[in-house]
C-alpha positions in Angstrom: 16.4 4.6 -20.7 13.4 4.0 -23.1 10.7 6.4 -24.1 7.8 4.6 -22.2 6.2 5.0 -18.9 4.7 2.4 -16.6 1.6 3.6 -14.8 -0.3 1.9 -11.9 -4.0 2.7 -11.4 -5.6 2.1 -7.9 -8.8 0.3 -7.2 -11.1 3.5 -6.6 -9.7 4.9 -9.8 -10.4 1.5 -11.7 -13.9 1.8 -10.5 -14.6 4.8 -12.8 -14.0 3.7 -16.2 -15.0 6.9 -17.9 -12.6 9.0 -15.7 -9.9 6.3 -16.2 -10.4 6.5 -20.1 -10.7 10.4 -20.4 -8.3 11.5 -17.6 -5.7 8.9 -17.9 -5.6 6.9 -20.9 -6.5 9.7 -23.3 -4.4 12.3 -21.5 -0.8 11.2 -21.3 1.1 12.8 -18.2 3.7 14.3 -20.9 1.4 14.9 -23.6 3.3 12.1 -25.7 1.3 9.8 -28.0 -1.5 7.6 -26.7 1.0 4.7 -26.7 4.6 4.0 -25.1 2.7 3.3 -21.8 2.2 0.0 -19.9 -0.7 0.1 -17.4 -0.6 -2.0 -14.2 -4.2 -2.3 -12.8 -5.7 -3.0 -9.1 -8.9 -4.9 -8.7 -12.0 -2.8 -8.5 -12.5 -1.1 -5.2 -13.6 -3.4 -2.6 -13.2 -6.7 -4.7 -10.0 -7.9 -2.8 -11.6 -7.3 0.5 -14.0 -9.7 -0.5 -11.8 -12.2 -2.0 -9.5 -12.1 1.1 -10.7 -10.0 4.2 -11.5 -6.3 4.6 -8.2 -4.4 4.9 -9.3 -1.9 7.5 -12.1 -3.8 9.5 -10.7 -7.2 9.1 -14.2 -8.5 8.1 -13.5 -11.8 6.6 -13.9 -12.7 2.8 -13.6 -15.8 0.8 -10.0 -16.5 1.9 -10.6 -16.0 5.7 -13.8 -18.0 5.9 -12.0 -20.9 4.1 -8.9 -20.7 6.4 -11.1 -20.5 9.5 -13.8 -23.1 8.8 -12.5 -26.4 7.2 -15.9 -28.0 7.7 -17.9 -25.0 6.9 -19.2 -23.9 3.7 -19.8 -20.2 4.4 -16.8 -19.5 2.1 -18.8 -20.8 -0.9 -21.7 -18.3 -0.1 -19.2 -15.7 -0.1 -17.8 -16.6 -3.3 -21.2 -16.9 -5.0 -22.0 -13.4 -3.7 -18.7 -12.3 -5.0 -19.6 -13.8 -8.6 -23.0 -11.9 -8.4 -21.0 -8.6 -7.6 -18.4 -9.2 -10.2 -21.3 -9.7 -12.9 -23.1 -6.6 -11.6 -19.8 -4.7 -12.2 -19.7 -6.2 -15.8 -23.2 -5.3 -16.6 -22.5 -1.5 -15.7 -19.6 -1.5 -17.9 -20.6 -3.5 -20.9 -24.5 -3.1 -20.8 -26.3 -5.9 -22.8 -24.7 -7.9 -25.6 -21.9 -10.1 -26.7 -19.2 -8.3 -24.8 -21.0 -8.8 -21.5 -21.5 -12.5 -22.1 -17.6 -12.7 -22.8 -16.8 -10.8 -19.7 -18.9 -13.1 -17.4 -17.6 -16.2 -19.2 -14.1 -15.0 -18.6 -14.4 -14.1 -14.9 -17.0 -16.8 -14.1 -14.6 -19.4 -15.4 -11.9 -18.4 -12.9 -14.3 -18.3 -10.1 -15.5 -21.8 -10.9 -11.9 -23.0 -11.0 -11.1 -21.5 -7.7 -14.3 -23.0 -6.2 -13.3 -26.4 -7.7 -9.8 -26.1 -6.0 -10.9 -25.1 -2.8 -13.4 -27.8 -2.6 -10.8 -30.6 -3.5 -8.6 -29.1 -0.9 -11.4 -29.0 1.6 -11.9 -32.7 1.2 -8.2 -33.6 1.1 -7.5 -31.7 4.4 -10.3 -33.7 6.2 -7.8 -36.7 6.2 -5.5 -36.5 8.9 -2.2 -36.8 6.7 -3.0 -33.4 5.1 -2.6 -30.0 6.9 -4.7 -27.0 5.5 -2.2 -24.6 6.8 0.5 -26.0 4.6 -1.6 -24.7 1.5 -3.1 -21.4 2.7 -0.4 -19.3 1.2 -1.0 -20.7 -2.2 -4.7 -20.2 -1.7 -4.3 -16.7 -0.9 -2.3 -15.8 -3.9 -4.8 -17.7 -6.2 -7.7 -15.8 -4.8 -5.9 -12.5 -4.8 -5.1 -13.0 -8.4 -8.8 -13.2 -9.6 -9.4 -9.5 -8.9 -6.8 -8.1 -10.9 -7.6 -10.5 -13.7 -11.1 -9.2 -13.8 -10.3 -5.6 -14.0 -7.6 -6.0 -16.4 -9.3 -8.0 -18.9 -12.4 -5.8 -18.6 -10.2 -2.7 -19.2 -8.4 -4.0 -22.2 -11.8 -4.9 -23.7 -13.3 -1.6 -23.0 -10.4 0.2 -24.5 -10.5 -1.8 -27.6 -14.2 -0.9 -27.9 -13.2 2.7 -27.6 -10.7 2.6 -30.2 -7.4 2.0 -28.3 -5.3 -0.8 -29.5 -5.1 -2.3 -25.8 -3.9 -5.7 -24.9 -4.5 -7.9 -21.7 -1.3 -9.0 -20.1 -2.0 -11.8 -17.8 0.8 -12.2 -15.2 -1.4 -14.4 -12.8 0.0 -17.8 -14.0 -3.5 -19.1 -14.1 -3.3 -22.8 -15.3 0.4 -22.2 -16.2 2.3 -25.3 -16.9 5.5 -24.3 -14.9 6.6 -22.1 -12.1 9.0 -19.2 -12.8 10.3 -16.3 -10.8 8.7 -12.7 -11.0 11.4 -11.4 -13.4 11.1 -14.2 -15.6 7.3 -14.1 -16.0 7.4 -10.3 -16.6 10.1 -10.5 -19.2 8.2 -13.4 -21.0 5.0 -11.4 -21.1 6.4 -8.3 -22.4 8.9 -9.7 -25.1 6.6 -9.8 -28.0 5.0 -6.5 -27.4 5.2 -3.2 -29.6 4.8 -0.5 -27.0 4.7 1.9 -30.1 1.4 0.5 -31.3 0.0 -1.4 -28.4 -1.4 -0.3 -24.9 -0.6 -3.3 -22.4 -3.0 -3.6 -19.4 -1.3 -5.9 -17.1 -2.6 -7.6 -13.9 -1.3 -5.9 -10.6 -0.9 -9.6 -9.3 2.0 -11.6 -10.9 2.4 -15.1 -9.9 6.0 -16.2 -9.2 7.6 -19.5 -7.5 8.6 -17.3 -4.5 5.1 -15.9 -3.8 4.7 -12.1 -3.6 2.1 -12.1 -0.8 4.3 -13.9 1.6 6.5 -10.8 1.6 4.3 -8.0 0.4 0.7 -9.1 1.3 -1.6 -6.5 -0.1 1.2 -4.3 -1.4 2.0 -7.1 -4.1 0.7 -4.9 -7.0 3.3 -2.1 -6.2 6.1 -4.8 -6.3 4.8 -5.9 -9.8 4.5 -2.4 -11.1 8.1 -1.6 -9.7 9.5 -4.6 -11.3 7.9 -4.1 -14.8 9.2 -0.4 -14.7 12.8 -1.7 -13.9 12.9 -4.5 -16.2 11.4 -2.6 -19.1 13.7 0.3 -18.2 10.8 2.9 -18.0 11.5 6.6 -18.4 9.0 7.4 -15.3 6.8 5.2 -13.0 3.3 6.8 -12.3 0.7 6.1 -9.8 -3.0 7.1 -10.3 -4.9 7.8 -7.2 -8.3 9.3 -6.4 -6.4 12.1 -4.3 -3.2 14.1 -4.6 -0.1 13.1 -2.3 -0.9 16.2 -0.1 0.5 18.1 2.9 -2.2 16.3 5.2 -5.4 14.3 5.1 -8.1 16.7 3.9 -10.7 14.9 5.7 -8.9 15.9 8.7 -7.8 19.5 8.0 -10.3 20.4 5.2 -10.0 20.3 1.5 -9.3 24.2 1.3 -6.3 23.9 3.7 -4.1 21.0 2.1 -2.1 21.3 -1.0 -0.3 18.8 -3.1 3.4 18.2 -2.2 4.6 18.6 -5.9 8.2 17.2 -5.3 10.0 15.1 -2.6 12.3 12.1 -2.5 12.2 8.5 -1.7 13.3 9.0 1.9 10.1 10.9 2.7 8.2 8.2 0.7 9.8 5.4 3.1 8.7 7.5 6.2 4.9 7.8 4.8 5.1 3.9 4.2 6.4 3.4 7.7 3.2 5.1 9.0 0.9 2.9 6.8 0.3 5.5 4.2 0.0 4.2 0.7 2.5 6.1 -1.2 4.5 3.1 -2.4 5.8 0.0 -0.5 9.7 0.6 0.5 10.8 -2.5 -1.3 9.0 -1.3 -4.4 10.4 2.0 -4.3 14.0 0.5 -3.7 14.2 -0.9 -7.0 12.9 2.5 -8.8 15.5 4.5 -6.6 18.4 2.2 -7.5 17.6 2.4 -11.3 17.0 6.1 -11.3 13.4 5.8 -12.2 11.3 8.8 -11.0 7.9 8.0 -9.4 4.9 10.3 -10.2 1.8 10.3 -8.0 -1.3 11.7 -9.7 -4.8 12.3 -9.1 -7.0 10.6 -11.6 -9.6 13.3 -11.1 -7.5 16.4 -11.7 -5.5 15.3 -14.9 -4.0 18.8 -15.6 -2.1 18.9 -12.4 1.4 17.4 -12.8 1.1 15.8 -9.3 4.1 14.8 -7.0 7.3 13.7 -8.5 9.4 11.4 -6.2 13.2 11.0 -7.0 16.2 10.0 -5.2 18.2 13.2 -5.1 15.5 15.7 -4.5 15.9 18.1 -1.5 13.7 21.3 -1.1 15.4 24.6 -2.2 14.5 25.8 1.5 13.8 23.6 4.6 10.1 23.2 5.1 7.7 20.5 6.2 6.2 18.9 3.2 3.5 16.6 5.0 1.8 16.0 8.3 0.8 12.5 8.5 0.3 9.8 11.4 -1.5 6.6 12.4 -3.9 5.6 15.0 -4.3 2.2 16.5 -0.6 2.0 17.7 0.4 0.1 20.8 3.2 1.3 23.1 4.9 -1.9 24.8 7.3 -0.5 27.5 9.9 -2.7 29.3 11.4 -1.0 32.5 14.2 -2.9 34.4 16.7 -1.0 36.5 19.2 -4.1 35.8 18.9 -2.8 32.1 21.5 0.2 32.8 24.6 -0.8 31.0 22.9 -3.8 29.4 20.5 -2.1 27.0 21.9 -3.9 23.9 21.3 -7.3 25.5 17.7 -6.5 26.5 16.9 -4.8 23.1 18.1 -7.9 21.2 15.8 -10.0 23.4 12.7 -7.7 23.0 13.4 -7.7 19.2 13.3 -11.4 19.1 9.9 -11.5 20.7 8.4 -8.9 18.5 10.0 -10.6 15.3 8.4 -13.9 16.5 5.0 -12.2 16.6 5.6 -10.4 13.2 4.8 -7.0 14.9 5.5 -3.9 12.8 7.7 -1.6 14.7 6.9 2.1 13.9 9.2 3.8 16.4 11.1 3.1 19.5 12.5 5.0 22.5 15.6 4.0 24.5 17.0 5.4 27.8 19.2 4.0 30.5 16.6 1.6 31.8 13.6 1.7 29.6 12.9 0.5 26.1 9.6 1.3 24.5 8.4 0.1 21.1 5.5 1.6 19.2 3.8 -1.1 17.2 1.3 -1.1 14.4 -0.6 -4.4 15.2 -3.8 -5.5 16.9 -4.5 -6.0 20.5 -4.6 -9.9 20.4 -1.0 -9.4 19.2 -0.1 -7.2 21.8 -1.5 -9.3 24.5 0.5 -12.3 23.3 3.7 -10.3 23.0 3.3 -8.9 26.5 2.8 -12.4 27.8 6.0 -13.6 26.1 8.0 -10.5 27.4 6.9 -11.2 31.0 8.4 -14.7 30.6 11.7 -13.5 28.8 12.1 -10.7 31.2 10.8 -11.8 34.5 12.1 -8.9 36.7 11.0 -6.2 34.3 8.0 -3.9 34.7 5.9 -4.1 31.5 3.2 -1.7 30.3 1.2 -1.3 27.4 -0.9 1.6 26.1 -2.9 2.4 22.9 -1.6 5.5 21.2 -1.3 7.7 18.2 1.7 8.8 16.2 1.7 12.2 14.5 4.7 13.2 12.2 6.0 16.1 10.4 8.1 14.9 7.3 10.0 16.8 4.7 13.1 16.3 2.5 14.9 18.9 4.5 13.7 20.1 7.9 17.0 21.6 9.2 15.3 24.8 10.5 16.5 25.9 14.0 13.6 26.2 16.5 11.0 24.1 14.3 10.7 21.3 17.0 10.0 24.0 19.7 7.4 25.6 17.3 5.6 22.2 16.8 5.7 21.4 20.5 4.4 24.9 21.3 1.4 24.4 18.7 0.5 21.2 20.4 0.5 22.8 23.9 -1.8 25.5 22.8 -4.5 22.8 22.1 -3.7 21.3 25.5 -2.3 18.1 23.7 0.0 16.3 25.9 3.1 14.8 24.1 3.8 11.2 25.6 7.0 11.0 23.7 8.7 12.6 20.9 11.9 12.0 18.6 13.6 13.9 15.9 16.4 12.1 13.9 19.8 13.4 12.7 18.7 13.0 9.2 16.2 15.9 9.7 13.5 14.4 7.6 10.8 13.9 10.4 9.8 14.6 13.7 7.5 12.3 15.6 5.2 12.9 18.5 3.3 10.2 20.4 -0.2 11.3 21.7 -3.3 9.9 23.0 -5.6 8.5 20.3 -8.3 11.2 21.3 -5.8 13.7 20.3 -4.9 12.6 17.0 -7.1 14.6 14.9 -6.3 17.6 17.0 -2.6 17.2 16.7 -2.7 16.9 12.9 -4.7 20.0 12.5 -2.4 21.9 14.8 0.9 20.8 13.2 -0.4 21.7 9.7 -1.8 24.9 10.9 1.5 26.1 12.2 4.1 24.2 9.9 2.3 24.3 6.6 -0.6 26.5 6.3 1.4 29.5 7.5 3.0 29.5 3.9 1.3 30.4 0.8 2.2 27.4 -1.3 -0.3 27.9 -4.1 -1.0 24.9 -6.4 1.9 22.8 -4.8 4.7 23.0 -2.2 7.1 22.6 -4.9 5.6 22.4 -8.5 6.4 19.2 -10.3 7.5 19.4 -14.0 
């Protein structure tokens, strides 16, 4: 095991350079030297939304506009607006002078290259022999890489200006003369660096012949971060966010009522990822866990707090709930057929084949003698397509759909007699009707399916009865 850490910085934290420099770069987590650290950075807040599409609202960015309008130049207008926005970020960071000119020249060249590629592809695909769809995955990768190149180059230059021997590590493969695997690209980029005297700032996007986005989509930077940590044999992996990994969303239960988790395990991190919470992608966590690398989640704006340490073997000293989390915008697809009794396995395989065809993310499922219900994180358009396909596949079945929310109590050890009854009682006190519930034998989570209108109330109620009743102090379990 090496002496260094690998540290990822999220987009919101990247957008505040002074806080990044003072709270993260100049204040190492373990008070070691300034160096022996590798930084992997996200694009500035909002930039990837402009490059691709808005992550939450779906508003089209350059990629979506290009993909949906082969004879439409709206993508060029979006690209020009993006260039102006990137130049504005540069002006705010560098002020006037030579460094601003260099910063604009660097990102301007990449944007111009991208525009030239898209124009050429647009013209090519107007001929019948060429299909745009065959190239869209590559276009998406190319555009995504621009955001991280912008932020990583800028950060390295700013740190140099401020007396840190930083270096820009470009993993995007821009104008590369050959394709290579992700691991090969990382190993080549870091082979000649001296971590004792240099502070690498690497792009969160890394180009590979397999393509990161085809598997991880917007979670690609987490995979880059994880592979760098594994391949360089890091002592610890650290994620810097604009908030703590806390016992609940402070916007729902109030800042004064939440508490950082402090310690937990990768099993809990997987449950959070399943609900769409951005702790770390399960595939990225897998590499860290298998190689015995701890993961720490820290709040950029509270540097003195040790944050939350995630390891493979942690189990809380006493059983407890560590976090109340959930997700809205879920759809329940219920398939009922009395002929299913005794043949649940066959029905389940057929239903799963349909869901797989439409790439629907399954968050949870219920099964009884004649009914299978899947809870999906997807959009209404996809749900309608799934329902039509299921009606063709299971012609005799009764199929229903319903928009729901899922609220979950999660912890590394929740084997407490009566906890489920206490949770259900707390929801009942608030007149919240539980549509379905589930507790696994692993005793790491309890899930409650409720109406969307009851989501916030359910989060508050469960947090009040399962977390707030305990005086946890600065963290549920203080990290070292």
